[in-house]
Short mmCIF file of the C-alpha atoms (twelve columns), coordinates in Angstrom:
data_MODEL
# 
_entry.id   MODEL 
# 
loop_
_atom_site.group_PDB 
_atom_site.id 
_atom_site.type_symbol 
_atom_site.label_atom_id 
_atom_site.label_alt_id 
_atom_site.label_comp_id 
_atom_site.label_asym_id 
_atom_site.label_seq_id 
_atom_site.Cartn_x 
_atom_site.Cartn_y 
_atom_site.Cartn_z 
_atom_site.pdbx_PDB_model_num 
ATOM 1   C CA . MET A 1   0.000   0.000  0.000   1 
ATOM 2   C CA . GLU A 2   3.035   2.270  -0.214  1 
ATOM 3   C CA . LEU A 3   1.851   3.840  -3.487  1 
ATOM 4   C CA . SER A 4   -1.610  4.654  -2.167  1 
ATOM 5   C CA . SER A 5   -0.071  6.276  0.920   1 
ATOM 6   C CA . LYS A 6   2.255   8.378  -1.229  1 
ATOM 7   C CA . ILE A 7   -0.627  9.576  -3.415  1 
ATOM 8   C CA . THR A 8   -2.776  10.271 -0.360  1 
ATOM 9   C CA . ASP A 9   -0.025  12.384 1.202   1 
ATOM 10  C CA . TRP A 10  0.423   14.209 -2.115  1 
ATOM 11  C CA . ILE A 11  -3.281  15.059 -2.268  1 
ATOM 12  C CA . LYS A 12  -3.100  16.388 1.301   1 
ATOM 13  C CA . GLN A 13  -0.061  18.461 0.386   1 
ATOM 14  C CA . LYS A 14  -1.762  19.963 -2.662  1 
ATOM 15  C CA . GLY A 15  -4.776  20.824 -0.561  1 
ATOM 16  C CA . THR A 16  -2.579  22.531 2.023   1 
ATOM 17  C CA . GLU A 17  -0.706  24.492 -0.653  1 
ATOM 18  C CA . ALA A 18  -3.994  25.763 -2.107  1 
ATOM 19  C CA . ARG A 19  -5.535  26.334 1.353   1 
ATOM 20  C CA . ALA A 20  -8.357  24.080 0.213   1 
ATOM 21  C CA . LYS A 21  -10.577 22.250 2.699   1 
ATOM 22  C CA . GLY A 22  -11.167 19.117 0.648   1 
ATOM 23  C CA . CYS A 23  -11.747 17.500 -2.735  1 
ATOM 24  C CA . VAL A 24  -14.551 17.173 -5.253  1 
ATOM 25  C CA . LEU A 25  -14.519 14.766 -8.182  1 
ATOM 26  C CA . GLY A 26  -16.833 13.091 -10.641 1 
ATOM 27  C CA . LEU A 27  -17.794 9.468  -9.966  1 
ATOM 28  C CA . SER A 28  -18.588 7.595  -13.176 1 
ATOM 29  C CA . GLY A 29  -18.848 3.978  -12.086 1 
ATOM 30  C CA . GLY A 30  -15.451 3.214  -13.665 1 
ATOM 31  C CA . VAL A 31  -12.203 2.120  -12.083 1 
ATOM 32  C CA . ASP A 32  -10.262 5.390  -12.404 1 
ATOM 33  C CA . SER A 33  -12.830 7.503  -10.586 1 
ATOM 34  C CA . ALA A 34  -13.283 4.759  -7.975  1 
ATOM 35  C CA . VAL A 35  -9.568  4.716  -7.158  1 
ATOM 36  C CA . ALA A 36  -9.350  8.518  -7.154  1 
ATOM 37  C CA . ALA A 37  -12.361 8.758  -4.835  1 
ATOM 38  C CA . LEU A 38  -10.867 6.342  -2.311  1 
ATOM 39  C CA . LEU A 39  -7.533  8.168  -2.294  1 
ATOM 40  C CA . CYS A 40  -9.290  11.516 -1.808  1 
ATOM 41  C CA . GLN A 41  -11.345 10.049 1.018   1 
ATOM 42  C CA . LYS A 42  -8.151  8.876  2.715   1 
ATOM 43  C CA . ALA A 43  -6.685  12.376 2.329   1 
ATOM 44  C CA . PHE A 44  -9.839  14.238 3.395   1 
ATOM 45  C CA . PRO A 45  -12.113 11.776 5.257   1 
ATOM 46  C CA . LYS A 46  -14.796 14.350 6.046   1 
ATOM 47  C CA . ASP A 47  -14.306 16.653 3.083   1 
ATOM 48  C CA . THR A 48  -14.489 14.549 -0.057  1 
ATOM 49  C CA . LEU A 49  -17.503 14.967 -2.320  1 
ATOM 50  C CA . ALA A 50  -18.149 12.658 -5.260  1 
ATOM 51  C CA . LEU A 51  -20.595 13.989 -7.831  1 
ATOM 52  C CA . ILE A 52  -22.599 11.557 -9.937  1 
ATOM 53  C CA . LEU A 53  -23.481 13.517 -13.059 1 
ATOM 54  C CA . PRO A 54  -25.655 11.541 -15.483 1 
ATOM 55  C CA . CYS A 55  -26.156 13.001 -18.945 1 
ATOM 56  C CA . HIS A 56  -27.793 10.485 -21.266 1 
ATOM 57  C CA . SER A 57  -25.820 7.963  -19.216 1 
ATOM 58  C CA . LEU A 58  -26.351 4.227  -18.945 1 
ATOM 59  C CA . LYS A 59  -28.463 3.261  -15.945 1 
ATOM 60  C CA . GLU A 60  -25.959 0.567  -14.956 1 
ATOM 61  C CA . ASP A 61  -23.135 3.135  -14.771 1 
ATOM 62  C CA . ILE A 62  -25.152 5.332  -12.422 1 
ATOM 63  C CA . GLN A 63  -26.075 2.339  -10.289 1 
ATOM 64  C CA . ALA A 64  -22.455 1.156  -10.173 1 
ATOM 65  C CA . ALA A 65  -21.263 4.588  -9.050  1 
ATOM 66  C CA . GLN A 66  -23.895 4.832  -6.321  1 
ATOM 67  C CA . ALA A 67  -23.317 1.255  -5.103  1 
ATOM 68  C CA . PHE A 68  -19.567 1.889  -4.919  1 
ATOM 69  C CA . ALA A 69  -20.067 5.112  -2.950  1 
ATOM 70  C CA . ASN A 70  -22.440 3.368  -0.562  1 
ATOM 71  C CA . LYS A 71  -19.985 0.507  -0.011  1 
ATOM 72  C CA . PHE A 72  -17.190 2.862  1.018   1 
ATOM 73  C CA . ALA A 73  -19.380 5.532  2.677   1 
ATOM 74  C CA . ILE A 74  -18.245 8.242  0.251   1 
ATOM 75  C CA . GLN A 75  -20.357 11.388 0.328   1 
ATOM 76  C CA . THR A 76  -22.155 11.842 -2.978  1 
ATOM 77  C CA . LYS A 77  -24.513 14.209 -4.704  1 
ATOM 78  C CA . MET A 78  -26.343 13.323 -7.901  1 
ATOM 79  C CA . ILE A 79  -27.097 16.059 -10.406 1 
ATOM 80  C CA . ASP A 80  -28.774 15.060 -13.658 1 
ATOM 81  C CA . LEU A 81  -27.386 17.221 -16.449 1 
ATOM 82  C CA . THR A 82  -29.590 15.745 -19.172 1 
ATOM 83  C CA . MET A 83  -32.003 18.661 -19.429 1 
ATOM 84  C CA . VAL A 84  -29.197 21.226 -19.375 1 
ATOM 85  C CA . PHE A 85  -27.402 19.312 -22.132 1 
ATOM 86  C CA . GLU A 86  -30.542 19.054 -24.269 1 
ATOM 87  C CA . SER A 87  -31.323 22.750 -23.820 1 
ATOM 88  C CA . LEU A 88  -27.788 23.666 -24.852 1 
ATOM 89  C CA . PHE A 89  -28.018 21.350 -27.851 1 
ATOM 90  C CA . ILE A 90  -31.218 23.081 -28.993 1 
ATOM 91  C CA . ALA A 91  -29.610 26.503 -28.514 1 
ATOM 92  C CA . LEU A 92  -26.560 25.465 -30.560 1 
ATOM 93  C CA . THR A 93  -28.223 23.490 -33.339 1 
ATOM 94  C CA . GLY A 94  -31.857 24.583 -33.411 1 
ATOM 95  C CA . LYS A 95  -33.074 20.986 -33.264 1 
ATOM 96  C CA . THR A 96  -34.039 18.363 -30.702 1 
ATOM 97  C CA . TYR A 97  -31.308 16.041 -29.497 1 
ATOM 98  C CA . LYS A 98  -31.111 12.429 -30.629 1 
ATOM 99  C CA . ASP A 99  -28.195 10.129 -29.824 1 
ATOM 100 C CA . GLU A 100 -25.353 11.319 -32.025 1 
ATOM 101 C CA . MET A 101 -21.711 10.315 -32.453 1 
ATOM 102 C CA . ASP A 102 -20.655 13.857 -33.317 1 
ATOM 103 C CA . LEU A 103 -17.611 14.576 -31.124 1 
ATOM 104 C CA . SER A 104 -18.362 18.307 -30.942 1 
ATOM 105 C CA . ILE A 105 -21.700 17.445 -29.333 1 
ATOM 106 C CA . ALA A 106 -20.449 14.528 -27.225 1 
ATOM 107 C CA . ASN A 107 -17.738 16.745 -25.699 1 
ATOM 108 C CA . LEU A 108 -20.405 19.039 -24.278 1 
ATOM 109 C CA . LYS A 109 -21.093 16.380 -21.641 1 
ATOM 110 C CA . PRO A 110 -17.664 16.420 -19.925 1 
ATOM 111 C CA . ARG A 111 -17.574 20.207 -20.236 1 
ATOM 112 C CA . LEU A 112 -20.904 20.501 -18.434 1 
ATOM 113 C CA . ARG A 113 -19.561 18.172 -15.762 1 
ATOM 114 C CA . MET A 114 -16.457 20.346 -15.429 1 
ATOM 115 C CA . LEU A 115 -18.437 23.508 -14.738 1 
ATOM 116 C CA . THR A 116 -20.555 21.598 -12.199 1 
ATOM 117 C CA . LEU A 117 -17.461 20.359 -10.382 1 
ATOM 118 C CA . TYR A 118 -16.032 23.870 -10.254 1 
ATOM 119 C CA . TYR A 119 -19.290 25.264 -8.907  1 
ATOM 120 C CA . PHE A 120 -18.984 22.993 -5.877  1 
ATOM 121 C CA . ALA A 121 -15.233 23.532 -5.635  1 
ATOM 122 C CA . ASN A 122 -15.773 27.291 -5.426  1 
ATOM 123 C CA . LYS A 123 -18.683 26.951 -3.021  1 
ATOM 124 C CA . LEU A 124 -16.891 24.567 -0.643  1 
ATOM 125 C CA . ASN A 125 -13.274 25.701 -1.168  1 
ATOM 126 C CA . TYR A 126 -12.350 22.272 -2.500  1 
ATOM 127 C CA . LEU A 127 -9.871  21.184 -5.169  1 
ATOM 128 C CA . VAL A 128 -11.262 19.622 -8.345  1 
ATOM 129 C CA . VAL A 129 -9.618  16.221 -8.675  1 
ATOM 130 C CA . GLY A 130 -9.204  14.667 -12.105 1 
ATOM 131 C CA . THR A 131 -9.367  10.918 -12.644 1 
ATOM 132 C CA . GLY A 132 -7.231  10.644 -15.791 1 
ATOM 133 C CA . ASN A 133 -4.356  8.159  -15.973 1 
ATOM 134 C CA . LYS A 134 -1.023  8.351  -17.808 1 
ATOM 135 C CA . SER A 135 -2.153  6.082  -20.643 1 
ATOM 136 C CA . GLU A 136 -5.102  8.208  -21.725 1 
ATOM 137 C CA . ILE A 137 -3.363  11.508 -20.982 1 
ATOM 138 C CA . THR A 138 -0.464  10.530 -23.262 1 
ATOM 139 C CA . MET A 139 -2.906  9.644  -26.042 1 
ATOM 140 C CA . GLY A 140 -4.813  12.895 -25.559 1 
ATOM 141 C CA . TYR A 141 -7.847  10.800 -24.717 1 
ATOM 142 C CA . PHE A 142 -9.673  13.392 -22.674 1 
ATOM 143 C CA . THR A 143 -11.763 16.462 -23.383 1 
ATOM 144 C CA . LYS A 144 -9.902  19.746 -23.244 1 
ATOM 145 C CA . TYR A 145 -11.616 21.944 -20.631 1 
ATOM 146 C CA . GLY A 146 -13.826 18.975 -19.842 1 
ATOM 147 C CA . ASP A 147 -12.474 16.036 -17.849 1 
ATOM 148 C CA . GLY A 148 -9.071  17.602 -18.519 1 
ATOM 149 C CA . GLY A 149 -10.130 20.783 -16.711 1 
ATOM 150 C CA . VAL A 150 -9.050  19.976 -13.156 1 
ATOM 151 C CA . ASP A 151 -6.748  21.174 -10.374 1 
ATOM 152 C CA . ILE A 152 -4.820  17.978 -9.660  1 
ATOM 153 C CA . LEU A 153 -4.346  14.554 -11.277 1 
ATOM 154 C CA . PRO A 154 -3.424  11.975 -8.611  1 
ATOM 155 C CA . LEU A 155 -3.396  9.125  -11.165 1 
ATOM 156 C CA . GLY A 156 -1.714  11.101 -13.928 1 
ATOM 157 C CA . ASP A 157 1.601   9.228  -13.692 1 
ATOM 158 C CA . LEU A 158 0.037   5.768  -13.428 1 
ATOM 159 C CA . LEU A 159 -0.558  3.581  -16.472 1 
ATOM 160 C CA . LYS A 160 -4.032  2.074  -16.802 1 
ATOM 161 C CA . THR A 161 -2.693  -1.335 -15.825 1 
ATOM 162 C CA . GLU A 162 -1.138  0.221  -12.713 1 
ATOM 163 C CA . VAL A 163 -4.460  1.849  -11.802 1 
ATOM 164 C CA . ASN A 164 -6.149  -1.554 -12.059 1 
ATOM 165 C CA . LYS A 165 -3.528  -3.070 -9.770  1 
ATOM 166 C CA . LEU A 166 -3.970  -0.262 -7.242  1 
ATOM 167 C CA . ALA A 167 -7.742  -0.703 -7.459  1 
ATOM 168 C CA . ALA A 168 -7.388  -4.349 -6.452  1 
ATOM 169 C CA . GLU A 169 -5.200  -3.370 -3.491  1 
ATOM 170 C CA . LEU A 170 -7.820  -0.826 -2.410  1 
ATOM 171 C CA . GLU A 171 -10.512 -3.532 -2.703  1 
ATOM 172 C CA . VAL A 172 -12.474 -1.841 -5.457  1 
ATOM 173 C CA . PRO A 173 -15.170 -4.349 -6.542  1 
ATOM 174 C CA . GLN A 174 -13.896 -6.674 -9.278  1 
ATOM 175 C CA . GLU A 175 -16.842 -5.909 -11.540 1 
ATOM 176 C CA . ILE A 176 -15.715 -2.276 -11.690 1 
ATOM 177 C CA . ILE A 177 -12.109 -3.267 -12.430 1 
ATOM 178 C CA . ASP A 178 -13.213 -5.666 -15.176 1 
ATOM 179 C CA . LYS A 179 -15.687 -3.284 -16.821 1 
ATOM 180 C CA . ALA A 180 -14.750 -2.122 -20.328 1 
ATOM 181 C CA . PRO A 181 -13.434 1.455  -19.886 1 
ATOM 182 C CA . SER A 182 -15.691 4.060  -21.483 1 
ATOM 183 C CA . ALA A 183 -16.077 7.824  -21.373 1 
ATOM 184 C CA . GLY A 184 -19.799 7.346  -21.959 1 
ATOM 185 C CA . LEU A 185 -19.864 9.839  -24.816 1 
ATOM 186 C CA . TRP A 186 -22.366 7.762  -26.816 1 
ATOM 187 C CA . VAL A 187 -24.011 4.345  -26.718 1 
ATOM 188 C CA . GLY A 188 -21.475 1.563  -27.237 1 
ATOM 189 C CA . GLN A 189 -18.477 3.875  -27.016 1 
ATOM 190 C CA . THR A 190 -15.328 2.439  -25.390 1 
ATOM 191 C CA . ASP A 191 -11.886 3.887  -24.691 1 
ATOM 192 C CA . GLU A 192 -10.018 1.164  -26.533 1 
ATOM 193 C CA . GLY A 193 -12.340 1.253  -29.524 1 
ATOM 194 C CA . GLU A 194 -11.975 4.996  -29.914 1 
ATOM 195 C CA . MET A 195 -8.209  5.030  -29.387 1 
ATOM 196 C CA . GLY A 196 -7.662  2.095  -31.723 1 
ATOM 197 C CA . ILE A 197 -5.456  0.221  -29.267 1 
ATOM 198 C CA . THR A 198 -5.912  -1.858 -26.127 1 
ATOM 199 C CA . TYR A 199 -4.635  -0.565 -22.813 1 
ATOM 200 C CA . MET A 200 -2.441  -3.646 -22.465 1 
ATOM 201 C CA . VAL A 201 -0.612  -2.925 -25.732 1 
ATOM 202 C CA . LEU A 202 -0.560  0.821  -25.091 1 
ATOM 203 C CA . ASP A 203 0.970   0.393  -21.640 1 
ATOM 204 C CA . LYS A 204 3.640   -1.941 -23.002 1 
ATOM 205 C CA . ILE A 205 4.622   0.686  -25.569 1 
ATOM 206 C CA . LEU A 206 4.689   3.441  -22.943 1 
ATOM 207 C CA . SER A 207 6.845   1.196  -20.747 1 
ATOM 208 C CA . GLY A 208 9.299   0.569  -23.596 1 
ATOM 209 C CA . GLU A 209 8.309   -3.088 -23.980 1 
ATOM 210 C CA . ILE A 210 7.891   -2.950 -27.744 1 
ATOM 211 C CA . LYS A 211 9.173   -6.412 -28.701 1 
ATOM 212 C CA . GLY A 212 6.500   -8.120 -30.764 1 
ATOM 213 C CA . ILE A 213 4.307   -4.999 -30.949 1 
ATOM 214 C CA . PRO A 214 3.251   -4.129 -34.530 1 
ATOM 215 C CA . GLN A 215 4.994   -1.005 -35.815 1 
ATOM 216 C CA . GLU A 216 1.669   0.583  -36.771 1 
ATOM 217 C CA . LYS A 217 0.605   0.519  -33.112 1 
ATOM 218 C CA . ILE A 218 3.870   2.161  -32.044 1 
ATOM 219 C CA . ASP A 219 3.434   4.800  -34.749 1 
ATOM 220 C CA . LEU A 220 -0.167  5.353  -33.639 1 
ATOM 221 C CA . VAL A 221 0.915   6.125  -30.080 1 
ATOM 222 C CA . LYS A 222 3.686   8.465  -31.237 1 
ATOM 223 C CA . SER A 223 1.282   10.301 -33.540 1 
ATOM 224 C CA . ARG A 224 -1.450  10.662 -30.908 1 
ATOM 225 C CA . GLU A 225 1.063   11.894 -28.336 1 
ATOM 226 C CA . ALA A 226 2.412   14.527 -30.733 1 
ATOM 227 C CA . LEU A 227 -0.975  15.734 -31.977 1 
ATOM 228 C CA . SER A 228 -2.380  16.078 -28.447 1 
ATOM 229 C CA . ARG A 229 0.480   18.035 -26.865 1 
ATOM 230 C CA . HIS A 230 -1.613  21.209 -26.892 1 
ATOM 231 C CA . LYS A 231 -4.134  19.462 -24.631 1 
ATOM 232 C CA . ARG A 232 -1.489  18.903 -21.952 1 
ATOM 233 C CA . ALA A 233 -0.040  22.410 -22.027 1 
ATOM 234 C CA . LEU A 234 -1.099  25.897 -21.093 1 
ATOM 235 C CA . PRO A 235 -2.207  28.012 -24.072 1 
ATOM 236 C CA . ASP A 236 0.649   29.393 -26.142 1 
ATOM 237 C CA . ILE A 237 1.222   33.110 -25.642 1 
ATOM 238 C CA . PHE A 238 2.561   35.362 -28.350 1 
ATOM 239 C CA . ARG A 239 5.678   37.116 -27.038 1 
ATOM 240 C CA . LYS A 240 6.318   40.586 -28.451 1 
# 
């Protein structure tokens, strides 16, 4: 449990540096947010808030998030963003929303969640905690100013396979660990399907274990990393 203790201490330190009283994060029903929530709870036992923010979400994901929070006595608040999302869609497009795979529309969901998290962070003087891991951050697999719009990333230097291992150590339910990772942007969407690579292969490449890995997969990772650098950096400033 040395790693979990180190991350917990780091979260405490970041809270102290920001003079923040606690943490707020989104709880999706997936393994990354489950691990992040438990680490935040260890850092701030009485001041960790997990928001469940459905927005055309699968019922089983909402139920998994709530069941997990109940199991570990994590304080939660559920805010359904569906109507806000649909109203914004009408304002932007002039038509009624139907399930679409348009990324410009799908990315509205994590951006609405971001502004909700920051509302509570401002109100409670909490830090917004991101749940992204090193694998997806390297691939740019997050929404800029959405789930990428956070104060701290406790799992940001852990590969997906390392997050799964830590989840087992923290006794996260196996069904959450085994669930196919998905950002829930549209029906049937999965992380691996959208990235075009499995986490197992991706993590091997990021660890330098490329023997036997097809060159096209290695090139894919290099290309995604290069094209998404702007998502991991502050905006460029013109210098006069």
